[in-house]
C-alpha positions in Angstrom: 17.3 -1.5 2.8 15.8 1.7 1.0 14.7 5.0 3.1 11.3 4.7 1.5 11.0 1.3 3.3 12.0 2.7 6.6 10.3 6.1 6.6 6.9 4.0 6.0 7.3 2.3 9.5 7.2 5.5 11.3 3.0 5.7 10.2 2.4 3.4 12.9 2.7 6.3 15.2 0.2 9.3 15.5 3.1 11.5 16.6 5.8 10.5 14.1 3.7 10.1 11.1 5.7 10.5 7.9 4.8 9.5 4.1 5.8 6.1 2.9 7.0 7.8 -0.3 10.1 9.1 0.7 12.6 10.9 -1.6 15.7 8.8 -2.1 18.7 9.9 -0.1 21.0 10.1 -3.3 18.9 12.7 -4.8 19.2 15.4 -2.3 22.9 15.1 -2.5 23.0 14.4 -6.5 25.3 16.5 -8.8 23.5 19.3 -10.5 23.6 17.5 -13.8 21.0 14.8 -12.0 19.3 17.4 -10.0 18.2 19.6 -13.1 16.1 22.9 -12.2 12.7 22.5 -12.7 11.6 26.2 -12.3 12.2 29.8 -11.3 10.7 31.9 -9.3 12.1 35.6 -9.6 15.3 33.7 -10.0 15.3 31.4 -7.3 15.7 28.0 -8.6 13.4 25.3 -7.6 15.4 22.0 -8.2 14.0 18.1 -8.9 15.3 17.3 -5.3 13.3 20.1 -3.9 10.2 18.8 -5.8 11.2 15.4 -4.1 11.2 16.5 -0.7 7.8 18.2 -1.3 6.5 14.8 -2.5 7.4 13.3 1.0 5.0 15.5 2.6 2.1 14.9 0.5 -1.0 12.6 1.7 -1.2 9.1 1.3 -3.6 9.4 -1.3 -1.3 11.9 -3.4 1.9 9.3 -2.8 0.0 6.5 -4.5 -0.5 8.1 -7.5 2.1 7.9 -10.2 4.8 10.8 -9.9 4.4 11.9 -13.6 0.8 12.4 -12.6 1.4 14.7 -9.6 4.2 16.4 -10.6 2.5 19.3 -12.2 0.4 19.8 -9.2 3.2 19.8 -6.8 5.3 22.2 -9.1 2.6 24.7 -8.9 2.2 24.3 -5.3 5.7 25.0 -4.7 5.7 28.0 -7.1 2.8 29.5 -5.4 4.4 29.0 -1.9 7.3 31.0 -2.9 5.5 33.6 -4.3 3.7 34.2 -1.4 6.3 33.6 1.1 8.5 36.5 -0.7 5.7 38.7 0.7 5.7 37.3 3.8 9.5 37.4 4.4 9.1 41.3 3.2 6.8 42.2 5.9 9.1 40.2 8.6 6.6 37.3 9.1 9.4 34.8 9.7 10.0 36.9 13.2 6.0 36.4 14.3 6.1 34.4 17.6 3.5 31.8 16.2 5.2 31.3 13.0 8.3 30.7 15.3 6.9 28.1 17.2 5.2 26.4 14.1 8.7 26.2 12.8 10.1 25.0 15.9 7.0 22.2 16.0 8.2 21.2 12.4 11.7 20.6 13.6 11.0 18.6 16.3 8.9 16.4 13.9 11.7 16.0 11.4 14.2 15.4 14.1 12.2 12.8 15.5 11.9 10.8 12.0 15.4 11.3 11.5 16.1 9.7 14.7 13.9 6.5 14.2 15.4 6.4 10.7 19.0 6.4 11.8 18.1 3.7 14.8 16.2 1.4 13.1 17.4 1.3 9.3 20.6 -0.7 10.1 18.6 -3.4 11.9 16.3 -4.3 9.2 19.0 -6.6 7.4 18.5 -9.0 4.5 19.1 -12.0 7.1 16.2 -10.4 9.4 13.9 -10.4 6.5 14.9 -14.0 5.7 14.5 -15.1 9.2 11.0 -13.4 9.5 9.7 -15.2 5.9 11.0 -18.5 7.0 8.9 -18.0 10.3 5.9 -17.1 8.2 6.3 -19.6 5.6 6.5 -22.6 8.6 3.2 -21.3 9.7 1.5 -21.5 6.2 -1.1 -24.1 6.0 -1.7 -25.0 2.1 -5.2 -25.0 0.8 -6.7 -26.6 -2.3 -6.9 -24.3 -5.3 -8.3 -24.5 -8.4 -7.8 -22.7 -11.7 -10.9 -22.1 -13.9 -12.3 -20.2 -16.6 -16.1 -19.2 -17.1 -18.5 -17.2 -19.2 -21.2 -15.4 -17.4 -24.4 -14.7 -19.1 -28.0 -13.1 -17.7 -30.0 -16.2 -18.4 -30.2 -19.7 -18.2 -31.4 -20.1 -22.0 -28.3 -18.4 -23.0 -26.0 -20.4 -20.9 -27.6 -23.8 -22.4 -27.0 -22.2 -25.7 -23.3 -21.6 -25.2 -22.6 -24.9 -23.5 -24.2 -26.8 -26.7 -21.7 -24.8 -28.8 -19.0 -25.8 -26.4 -20.1 -29.7 -26.7 -19.7 -28.9 -30.5 -16.1 -28.0 -30.2 -16.5 -24.4 -29.9 -13.3 -22.8 -28.0 -13.9 -21.7 -24.6 -11.9 -18.8 -24.3 -13.1 -17.4 -27.6 -16.7 -17.5 -26.6 -15.6 -15.9 -23.3 -14.4 -13.2 -25.2 -17.3 -12.6 -27.1 -20.1 -13.4 -24.5 -19.4 -13.1 -21.1 -20.9 -10.2 -19.0 -17.6 -10.4 -16.8 -16.0 -8.0 -18.4 -12.8 -8.3 -16.5 -12.4 -12.0 -17.2 -13.4 -12.0 -20.6 -10.4 -10.0 -21.6 -8.4 -13.1 -20.4 -10.7 -15.8 -22.0 -12.7 -16.2 -19.1 -9.4 -17.0 -17.0 -10.0 -16.2 -13.1 -6.4 -17.7 -12.2 -5.7 -20.0 -9.1 -8.7 -19.4 -6.2 -9.4 -21.0 -2.9 -12.8 -22.1 -2.0 -13.7 -19.3 -0.1 -12.7 -16.5 -2.6 -15.8 -17.2 -4.9 -19.6 -17.4 -3.9 -20.5 -20.7 -2.8 -22.4 -22.2 -5.4 -19.6 -21.3 -7.9 -17.2 -22.4 -5.7 -18.8 -25.7 -4.8 -19.2 -26.5 -8.6 -15.8 -25.7 -9.6 -14.0 -27.7 -6.7 -16.2 -30.7 -7.7 -15.0 -30.7 -11.3 -12.2 -32.6 -12.8 -9.5 -30.8 -14.8 -10.2 -30.3 -18.3 -14.1 -30.5 -17.6 -16.8 -27.9 -18.5 -20.0 -27.9 -16.6 -22.6 -29.7 -18.0 -25.5 -27.2 -16.8 -25.2 -23.7 -15.8 -24.5 -22.6 -12.2 -26.7 -20.0 -10.8 -25.4 -17.3 -8.6 -26.4 -13.6 -7.5 -24.4 -12.5 -10.6 -26.1 -14.4 -13.3 -25.5 -17.9 -15.0 -21.7 -19.5 -15.4 -20.6 -21.9 -17.3 -17.2 -23.1 -16.0 -14.3 -24.8 -17.1 -11.5 -26.2 -14.9 -7.6 -25.4 -16.5 -5.9 -27.0 -13.1 -5.7 -27.9 -9.6 -3.1 -27.3 -6.6 -2.1 -26.9 -3.4 -1.2 -23.2 -2.5 2.1 -22.4 -1.5 3.9 -19.2 0.2 4.8 -16.6 -2.2 8.3 -16.1 -2.9 10.5 -14.1 -0.9 10.9 -11.4 -3.4 7.4 -10.7 -3.7 6.9 -10.0 -0.1 10.3 -8.8 0.9 9.2 -5.2 1.2 5.9 -6.2 3.0 8.1 -8.0 5.7 10.7 -5.2 6.1 7.7 -2.6 6.7 6.3 -5.2 9.3 9.5 -5.3 10.9 10.3 -1.6 10.9 6.8 -0.9 12.6 7.7 -3.4 15.1 11.1 -1.9 15.8 9.9 1.5 15.8 7.2 0.5 18.2 9.7 -0.9 20.7 12.2 1.8 20.4 9.3 4.7 21.1 8.2 2.4 24.0 11.8 2.0 25.5 12.1 5.8 25.2 8.9 6.7 26.8 9.9 4.2 29.8 13.1 6.1 30.5 11.4 9.7 30.2 9.2 11.5 32.9 6.1 11.8 31.4 3.2 13.6 33.1 -0.5 13.7 31.5 -3.5 16.0 32.5 -7.1 16.6 30.9 -7.4 18.9 28.2 -8.2 21.5 30.6 -4.8 21.1 32.5 -6.5 19.5 35.2 -5.0 16.4 36.9 -6.0 12.9 35.6 -8.1 10.4 37.8 -6.2 8.1 39.8 -7.7 5.3 37.8 -6.6 6.8 34.3 -3.3 7.7 35.4 -2.5 4.0 36.2 -3.9 3.1 32.9 -1.8 5.4 31.2 1.2 3.9 33.0 0.5 0.4 32.1 0.5 1.4 28.3 
């Protein structure tokens, strides 16, 4: 199981938050030929592996972007940090009391994250993932699905004219590309793929599910979006997604559960005392609530 998946589990805990996008462990120990220099600051080299470690600390929104898109921004930040840090070291700020405390806090965070990774990773096996998948698949309740195309227009008159063309033998997909106001599906010839009843607005779904495969609606279907002409392409019962599609999602779910269990177990063995923000004792009732958690 990849380190990326495991470290994503730590996001479950406010005290152990860590980005889901972690650098691959191999990157840090890669030979120099695979870990090129990406910048130099006053002779000090910045390697690809340095950038990957920095990406681990990026916010969730940044992590969702393609690496090549955020690489220039991350690299510039690292260069700026090195330039300013040089001045700070020159003034001896590394020995400042506040700096030392912040470094200590960060070290504790990294050690906690590394411990969780070490404890949890071996437990997330392919067998465990398959077992959880089978449990979920057994609970899956198949639903009726319809695959349909549609052409969306603003007025009923436009819709009637298109229906007339279709009855005359016009190609549905071609007309959808040319005339549909739903630009997303128009590019696919109006194809909406398979969907369950509740995935669409009621009037549209009622009409589509009442039609036969290959049938085109005789009358426009009005919804809040306009007037639809519908063609039903297929019907089926829904089925669970293949394991390959949900493997990472299940691994993350298992990791979150195992991480939560591990932390609760450690907390139960530790002597933990909590106080109000001003240092005063918590009310007895609140203490009991905290103990139950």
